[in-house]
C-alpha positions, 0 to 999 in steps of 0.5 A: 500500500502506498502511503504519504509519510509525515515525520520520520519513517517507522518500521511499518510495511508501506511503500512510502511516497512523497506526493499523491497518489497514495492510499494512506497517510502514515505519521511516523513522528510528531514534536510536542508542538505538532501534537499539541497544535495538530493542523497537518493539512495533508492528514486532515485532507486524507481524513476528509477523503476517508483515507486511512491515517496511521500514527506510529505511537513510538514516534509520539512525544511524552512529558512524564515530569510535567503532569499538566503537559502530559494531560494536554498531550493525552487530550491531543491523542484522544482528539486524533483518535476521535477523528479516525486516526489509527494508532499502532506501535508497529506490532504488525497488526494488519490495517484493513481499509474500506476497499479491503473491507468491501472485498472481504464482505463480498467474499463472506470473510472476516478480517484476521484476528487482531486486525485494525479497521479504519472507521469506514472499514468497520462500517462496511463489515458491520453492514452499515455502509 
């Protein structure tokens, strides 16, 4: 799957491309400021178009010595999840996109155990598309 890479390259199985066309967006890393004030236009456009966006959690900043800042970072993570960003730590769980979900549904199959579904793929497999 072709993916636009934001940040550093994580050890995920994608063919990274610098510009369109791409099937997904992978966020390999973010700085504190980027996470707290997330406004990456290419990611927001991909979400609006229903493309999967995957965030590599090992590339996220942390602030263990500042509770207020840590709470703000946690809130920013929740916001991204609410938008449909899929978080992964690179444990090789298979991401199922809407296109793959349609093919699985047509074949009468279910995704492999532990697969991560995009929000639209979940709707398709549940039959609410």
